[in-house]
Structure formats: structure tokens, C-alpha cells
C-alpha positions as CSV (number, residue, x, y, z in Angstrom):
1,M,84.3,-93.4,29.1
2,A,87.8,-92.4,28.1
3,D,89.2,-94.0,31.3
4,Q,88.0,-97.5,30.3
5,T,91.1,-99.8,30.2
6,V,89.6,-103.2,30.9
7,P,86.7,-105.2,29.4
8,L,83.3,-104.4,30.9
9,P,81.7,-107.1,33.1
10,R,79.1,-109.1,31.2
11,D,76.1,-110.3,33.1
12,A,72.5,-111.1,32.5
13,Q,71.2,-108.1,34.4
14,Q,73.1,-105.8,32.1
15,I,71.3,-107.3,29.1
16,A,68.0,-106.8,31.0
17,R,68.7,-103.1,31.6
18,L,69.6,-102.6,27.9
19,L,66.4,-104.4,26.8
20,D,64.4,-102.1,29.1
21,S,66.0,-98.9,27.8
22,V,63.9,-96.5,25.8
23,A,65.8,-96.9,22.5
24,I,65.7,-100.7,22.5
25,V,62.0,-100.8,23.6
26,E,61.1,-98.6,20.7
27,L,63.1,-100.7,18.3
28,I,61.3,-103.8,19.6
29,A,57.9,-102.2,19.2
30,K,58.6,-101.1,15.6
31,L,59.9,-104.5,14.7
32,N,56.8,-106.1,16.2
33,E,54.7,-103.9,13.9
34,T,56.3,-105.6,10.9
35,R,54.8,-109.0,11.9
36,W,51.5,-109.5,10.0
37,T,51.2,-113.1,9.1
38,G,52.7,-116.6,9.8
39,R,53.4,-118.3,13.0
40,P,54.5,-116.1,15.9
41,G,58.0,-117.6,16.4
42,Y,60.3,-116.3,19.1
43,P,59.5,-112.9,20.7
44,I,61.2,-109.9,19.1
45,R,62.5,-108.9,22.5
46,A,64.4,-112.2,22.8
47,M,65.9,-111.8,19.3
48,V,67.1,-108.3,20.0
49,G,68.5,-109.6,23.3
50,M,70.4,-112.3,21.3
51,A,72.0,-109.6,19.2
52,L,73.1,-107.8,22.4
53,V,74.4,-111.0,23.9
54,K,76.5,-111.6,20.8
55,S,78.2,-108.2,21.1
56,L,78.6,-108.0,24.8
57,Y,79.9,-111.5,25.3
58,V,82.3,-111.1,22.3
59,L,80.9,-114.0,20.3
60,P,81.8,-114.1,16.5
61,T,78.9,-116.4,15.4
62,W,75.2,-116.9,16.0
63,T,76.0,-120.6,16.7
64,R,78.1,-119.8,19.7
65,T,75.5,-117.2,20.9
66,A,72.7,-119.7,20.8
67,R,74.8,-122.3,22.6
68,L,75.7,-119.8,25.3
69,V,72.1,-118.8,26.0
70,A,71.0,-122.4,26.0
71,D,73.6,-123.1,28.7
72,H,73.2,-119.9,30.7
73,K,70.2,-119.9,33.0
74,G,70.5,-116.1,33.8
75,L,70.3,-115.2,30.1
76,R,67.4,-117.6,29.5
77,D,65.5,-116.0,32.3
78,V,66.1,-112.5,30.9
79,L,65.2,-113.4,27.3
80,G,62.3,-115.6,28.3
81,C,63.4,-118.4,26.0
82,S,66.4,-119.9,24.2
83,P,66.2,-119.1,20.5
84,S,67.7,-121.4,18.0
85,V,70.6,-120.5,15.7
86,Y,68.2,-120.7,12.7
87,A,65.9,-118.1,14.4
88,C,69.0,-115.9,14.7
89,Y,69.7,-116.2,11.0
90,R,66.1,-115.3,10.2
91,F,66.2,-112.3,12.5
92,A,69.4,-111.0,11.0
93,E,67.8,-111.2,7.6
94,K,64.8,-109.3,9.0
95,L,67.1,-106.6,10.4
96,R,68.7,-106.2,6.9
97,Q,65.3,-105.8,5.4
98,Y,64.3,-103.1,8.0
99,D,67.7,-101.5,8.4
100,D,66.0,-98.1,8.7
101,L,64.5,-99.1,12.1
102,L,67.9,-100.1,13.4
103,G,69.3,-96.8,12.1
104,D,66.5,-95.0,14.1
105,C,67.5,-96.9,17.2
106,I,71.2,-95.9,16.8
107,E,70.2,-92.3,16.2
108,F,68.1,-92.3,19.4
109,V,71.0,-93.7,21.5
110,I,73.5,-91.2,20.1
111,T,71.1,-88.3,20.8
112,A,70.6,-89.5,24.4
113,L,74.4,-89.8,24.8
114,R,74.7,-86.2,23.5
115,V,72.4,-85.0,26.3
116,E,74.1,-87.1,29.0
117,L,77.6,-86.1,27.8
118,P,77.6,-82.4,26.8
119,E,81.4,-82.5,26.0
120,M,80.9,-85.2,23.4
121,G,81.9,-84.3,19.9
122,A,84.0,-81.2,20.4
123,T,86.9,-82.8,18.7
124,V,86.7,-85.9,16.4
125,A,89.4,-88.2,15.1
126,I,88.8,-89.9,11.7
127,D,90.5,-93.0,10.3
128,G,89.8,-96.3,8.6
129,S,90.6,-99.8,9.8
130,D,90.8,-103.2,8.1
131,L,88.1,-105.9,8.4
132,P,89.6,-109.1,6.8
133,A,86.9,-111.1,5.0
134,Y,85.8,-114.6,5.9
135,A,86.8,-115.7,2.4
136,N,89.8,-116.6,0.2
137,G,90.6,-113.7,-2.2
138,Q,93.5,-115.3,-4.0
139,R,93.2,-115.1,-7.8
140,F,94.4,-118.6,-8.4
141,V,93.0,-121.8,-6.9
142,S,96.5,-123.0,-6.1
143,R,100.1,-122.1,-7.0
144,G,100.4,-122.5,-10.8
145,G,96.8,-123.7,-10.9
146,A,93.7,-122.5,-12.7
147,E,92.3,-119.0,-12.2
148,R,89.5,-118.7,-9.6
149,K,86.2,-118.1,-11.3
150,R,84.0,-117.9,-8.2
151,F,84.8,-116.1,-4.9
152,S,82.9,-117.0,-1.7
153,D,82.6,-113.3,-0.9
154,P,82.2,-111.4,-4.2
155,D,81.7,-108.0,-2.4
156,A,85.2,-108.1,-0.8
157,S,88.2,-106.7,-2.5
158,W,92.0,-106.3,-2.0
159,G,93.3,-103.3,-0.1
160,H,96.3,-102.1,1.9
161,R,96.7,-101.8,5.6
162,S,99.5,-100.4,7.7
163,A,101.7,-102.4,10.0
164,I,100.5,-102.6,13.6
165,S,102.7,-104.0,16.5
166,T,104.1,-107.3,15.2
167,R,101.8,-107.5,12.2
168,K,103.4,-106.5,8.9
169,G,101.6,-104.1,6.6
170,G,100.5,-104.9,3.1
171,G,97.6,-106.3,1.2
172,F,94.5,-107.9,2.6
173,Y,91.2,-109.1,1.3
174,G,88.1,-107.8,2.8
175,Y,86.4,-104.6,3.9
176,K,87.3,-101.4,5.8
177,I,85.4,-99.5,8.5
178,H,85.7,-95.7,8.4
179,A,84.8,-93.9,11.6
180,A,84.7,-90.6,13.3
181,V,85.3,-91.0,17.0
182,C,84.9,-88.4,19.8
183,T,88.3,-87.9,21.4
184,T,86.9,-87.1,24.8
185,T,84.6,-90.0,25.3
186,G,86.2,-92.4,22.8
187,L,82.8,-93.3,21.3
188,P,82.1,-93.6,17.6
189,L,79.8,-90.8,16.2
190,A,79.6,-91.9,12.6
191,W,80.9,-94.8,10.6
192,E,80.8,-96.4,7.1
193,V,81.7,-99.8,5.8
194,R,83.3,-100.0,2.3
195,T,85.3,-102.6,0.4
196,A,89.0,-102.6,1.1
197,K,89.9,-101.0,-2.3
198,D,87.9,-97.8,-1.6
199,A,90.1,-94.7,-0.9
200,E,89.7,-93.2,2.6
201,A,89.8,-89.5,1.8
202,P,86.5,-89.3,-0.3
203,I,84.6,-90.8,2.7
204,V,85.5,-87.9,5.0
205,P,82.7,-85.5,3.8
206,G,80.0,-88.1,4.4
207,L,81.2,-88.8,7.9
208,L,81.3,-85.1,8.7
209,D,77.7,-84.7,7.3
210,S,76.5,-87.6,9.5
211,I,78.1,-86.0,12.6
212,A,76.3,-82.7,11.8
213,A,73.0,-84.5,11.2
214,R,73.3,-86.0,14.7
215,G,73.6,-82.6,16.3
216,F,77.4,-82.4,16.8
217,R,79.4,-79.4,15.9
218,P,83.1,-80.3,16.3
219,D,85.7,-77.6,16.3
220,Y,88.5,-79.8,15.2
221,A,88.9,-82.9,13.0
222,V,92.2,-84.9,13.6
223,L,93.4,-87.1,10.8
224,D,96.7,-88.8,9.9
225,R,99.0,-87.9,7.1
226,G,97.1,-90.1,4.6
227,Y,94.3,-87.6,4.5
228,D,96.6,-84.7,3.6
229,V,94.8,-83.8,0.4
230,A,93.0,-80.6,-0.6
231,P,89.5,-82.1,-0.8
232,V,89.7,-83.1,2.9
233,Y,90.8,-79.6,3.9
234,D,87.9,-78.1,1.9
235,A,85.4,-80.5,3.4
236,C,86.5,-79.5,6.9
237,T,86.8,-75.7,6.4
238,S,83.4,-75.5,4.6
239,R,81.8,-77.0,7.7
240,D,83.6,-74.6,10.1
241,I,85.9,-77.4,11.3
242,R,89.6,-76.9,11.6
243,P,91.6,-79.9,10.2
244,I,94.6,-81.2,12.2
245,I,96.6,-83.1,9.6
246,P,100.4,-83.5,9.2
247,L,102.0,-82.6,5.9
248,R,103.1,-85.1,3.3
249,E,106.4,-84.5,1.5
250,T,104.9,-83.0,-1.7
251,P,106.9,-80.9,-4.1
252,F,105.6,-77.6,-2.7
253,V,106.5,-78.8,0.8
254,K,110.1,-79.7,-0.3
255,Q,110.4,-76.2,-1.8
256,G,109.7,-74.8,1.6
257,K,106.4,-73.2,0.7
258,A,104.8,-74.5,3.9
259,A,107.3,-72.8,6.1
260,P,106.4,-69.7,8.1
261,P,107.2,-66.3,6.6
262,K,110.7,-65.0,7.4
263,C,112.7,-61.8,6.8
264,E,116.2,-60.5,7.6
265,H,115.3,-60.4,11.3
266,G,114.4,-64.2,11.4
267,V,111.4,-66.5,11.2
268,W,108.1,-64.8,11.8
269,S,106.0,-66.0,14.8
270,F,102.3,-67.1,14.8
271,A,100.1,-64.4,16.2
272,G,96.6,-66.0,16.1
273,S,94.0,-66.8,13.5
274,D,90.6,-65.6,12.5
275,A,88.2,-68.3,11.4
276,K,85.7,-65.8,10.0
277,R,88.4,-64.2,8.0
278,G,89.8,-67.6,7.0
279,A,93.4,-66.5,7.7
280,S,96.2,-66.7,10.2
281,K,98.4,-63.8,11.4
282,W,102.2,-63.8,11.4
283,R,104.4,-61.2,13.0
284,C,108.0,-60.1,12.5
285,P,110.1,-61.2,15.4
286,T,111.5,-57.7,16.0
287,R,108.5,-55.8,14.5
288,E,110.9,-53.7,12.5
289,C,109.4,-54.7,9.2
290,S,106.7,-52.6,7.6
291,P,104.1,-54.0,7.8
292,A,105.1,-55.7,11.0
293,S,102.5,-58.5,10.5
294,V,100.8,-60.2,7.6
295,W,97.7,-62.4,7.1
296,L,98.0,-65.7,5.3
297,N,94.9,-67.3,3.8
298,A,94.2,-70.7,5.3
299,D,94.9,-73.6,3.0
300,R,96.6,-77.0,3.2
301,L,100.1,-75.5,3.6
302,H,99.1,-72.8,6.1
303,P,96.1,-74.0,8.2
304,L,94.4,-72.0,10.9
305,V,96.2,-74.1,13.5
306,P,99.9,-74.0,12.3
307,R,101.7,-77.3,12.6
308,T,104.6,-75.7,14.4
309,T,102.5,-74.7,17.4
310,A,102.1,-76.6,20.7
311,R,98.4,-76.5,20.2
312,F,98.6,-78.5,17.0
313,K,100.8,-81.1,18.6
314,A,98.4,-81.4,21.6
315,L,95.4,-81.8,19.3
316,Y,97.1,-84.3,17.0
317,H,98.0,-86.4,20.0
318,Q,94.3,-87.0,20.4
319,R,94.2,-89.0,17.2
320,G,95.0,-92.1,19.1
321,A,91.4,-92.1,20.3
322,V,90.2,-93.6,17.0
323,E,92.9,-96.3,17.0
324,R,92.0,-97.3,20.5
325,E,88.3,-97.5,19.6
326,F,89.0,-99.7,16.7
327,G,91.0,-102.0,18.9
328,Y,88.3,-102.0,21.5
329,L,85.6,-102.8,19.1
330,K,87.6,-105.6,17.4
331,H,88.8,-107.3,20.5
332,E,86.3,-106.5,23.2
333,W,83.1,-106.2,21.2
334,A,83.4,-109.0,18.6
335,L,83.8,-106.8,15.6
336,L,86.4,-109.3,14.5
337,P,86.8,-111.9,13.3
338,L,84.2,-111.7,10.6
339,R,82.2,-114.9,10.2
340,I,79.9,-113.6,7.5
341,R,80.1,-112.7,3.9
342,Q,78.7,-109.9,1.6
343,I,78.8,-106.3,2.4
344,Q,75.2,-105.9,3.6
345,R,75.8,-108.6,6.3
346,V,79.0,-107.0,7.3
347,K,77.3,-103.6,7.6
348,L,74.6,-105.1,9.8
349,H,77.3,-106.8,12.0
350,V,79.1,-103.5,12.4
351,D,75.9,-101.6,13.3
352,L,74.8,-104.2,15.9
353,T,78.3,-104.2,17.4
354,I,78.5,-100.4,17.7
355,L,74.9,-100.3,18.9
356,G,75.8,-102.6,21.8
357,R,78.9,-100.4,22.5
358,L,76.8,-97.2,22.6
359,A,73.9,-98.7,24.5
360,V,76.3,-99.8,27.3
361,A,77.9,-96.4,27.3
362,L,74.5,-94.8,27.7
363,D,73.6,-97.2,30.5
364,K,76.8,-96.3,32.3
365,A,76.1,-92.5,31.8
366,H,72.6,-93.0,33.2
367,G,74.0,-94.8,36.2
368,A,76.5,-92.0,36.8
369,S,73.8,-89.4,36.6
370,S,71.6,-91.3,39.1
371,E,74.5,-91.5,41.5
372,V,75.1,-87.8,41.3
373,A,71.4,-87.1,41.8
374,A,71.3,-89.4,44.8
């Protein structure tokens, strides 16, 4: 999973395997139970297949998805029909209405992945990424013109994003996806969609709770400097997770209070930590002091994994997993560009995209297991 460097091949048979998987079959059965009146319409299996086609073939709109299926004999044979774009719109509305069924399907897939990939979730990387809205968020209709009274996407808001590659950082109008990603497999374990103005740090406890509810017990949580606040440390340590976060240049840090202990013999060296005790041990370099070692209670300035150690640097290096996954979802799984408005539609779009990503990963893991068994 972590070795994936090129887009996965997309073909009709892959869609067929996903539609026949246990999780998707159960989702189709539960959605079929919600039909109680009216004309039958297109089969639920075909509509779920359309959602998978949209993600796997990196199509931003239902219009292009319906057009592809209409022109693709292999996909038409797998789905059994060629649903119209209006049927796709109605099906998306149905999924928003029964979002708990989609949530159950996602839980099933993640649980199956946890069984197939025992190493999954040992270390997680957490971050947020921008999702620019499909709307104009400018306050004025034109330069020097009247103030805008109606916004095409009233749920979106202005926020800040960092510079990436040749793109400058600054303000943007839209949403943010916050995710916890396994650094070993590169797969998302929990995620939330908020408007762009919402701060990132308060979302961390909810992500950690979602991870725990899905049966994962990570040892480390890797986050960037923007999460260097006491509530994030408390959220991690209270859940027996060691935070790996660089320090911000706060007044206490500038005063040197985050530095290791030292004496006339030099700077003391790290001698291990005790998670149950909630403290790290530091030792005099010559052991001539009395006592020759001291215990420092773990906090933001003195974490259980000191920032000066090679272990901290190796763990923090894994933070790139969440950035890679965001790029992968955006450019290889049609997370962007958004072609929908309102936060509930954006949340459904994100859930369907990540469901497709996880379902393909599970299909790949099953294939690997079958090859080993053979």
C-alpha cells in the first residue's frame, strides 16, 4: 500500500469485484430495504456502481460519469444498465438521507482492512487540507461595486492554507478535510469535513476517538507545528498516545525552558521514559551529580519522546504520509475539484471518494492474501 507510486489501473472488472465484495453487497441490500413505494427505477447495485466509477475513474461530476458509462460497454455490462445523470442526482440525495448506512459500509471496510493488515494504525499522522468551494466567496460583486447579499455556497467560509510547490499560501474560500492517516499503509483511518474557518487543533480529539472506535490503538500521533498547543498534547496523552509535534517559538521556549537539564558537567542525556509514570528520565553526563538522574513529568515542553532524539526525528519524518494521501485523494481519486455546494453534499462526496479508495485497498489486500495462500 505504501509503495503505490502510480495511479491504479481502472477497468470494468475491478468495479465488478468491488460490487461483489461483502461490504458493498450489504450496503446495496440495506439501501434496497428503504424502497417501499413508487416506480422501481434503476437498480441500487447499478447506482452504487456509478458512485464507484466516479471515484475510480477520477470524474468530478455525475454528468461525466453518466456519459462515460453510456459510452463504455464493459461498464454497462457490469452495471446492467446506463443510469441517467438525473438518477445519479436522486441517488446522491438518497445517500445523504441514509448516511448512516454509508457509514456502516465504511466501518465494515475499515474493520476488514484491520484484519488483513495487522500493522495498520500503529502510528498515525494528522493534518488538514483545503477543499476550495465551487463558488465565489468575494464580499463585493465587483471592484467598487455593491456588497454581495447572496452566496452560491452559504456553508463555505474563508480560511488559510499553506504554500505548496508553486502555489502561494494565503486565503481561500471553501472547506477543509481533516484526516488521520496510517503512516504504514498510507490509508485514512478517520476524517472530518469542516468549513475553512474552523481551527484544526480542536478536531484532533474527535479524530482520535473515531480511530479508537474502529479498533485501532496507535502508539504515536505525528502532527506539524501548527498543533503545538496544550489541548492536543492532553488529548493524545489521555488516550495513551505519544504526540510527535515540533515546538513553536513561544515565550517559554525562547527562555530555554524546553531545553534538557544541564549542570556544571554539561547537558544531561536522555535515559528513557516511562509511559505509566508519565515522565522521562535524564542523566548527568559524568554521573557525578547527586542525584545522578532526574525524572521530568511529560508535558508540551518535555514529551516522552524528546525532540532532540533520533527516534523523534524518525517518527516525525513519517508525517509526510498524510500529505501524500491528501495529494493522492485529490489528484487520483477525484476529491478535487469540487463541483458541488453545501457542506452535506461535500461530506458525501468525501465519504464516497474515501470509500472507493479503501475498497480498492481491501480488494488488493485480499488478492495478496490469495496469492500467498496459493
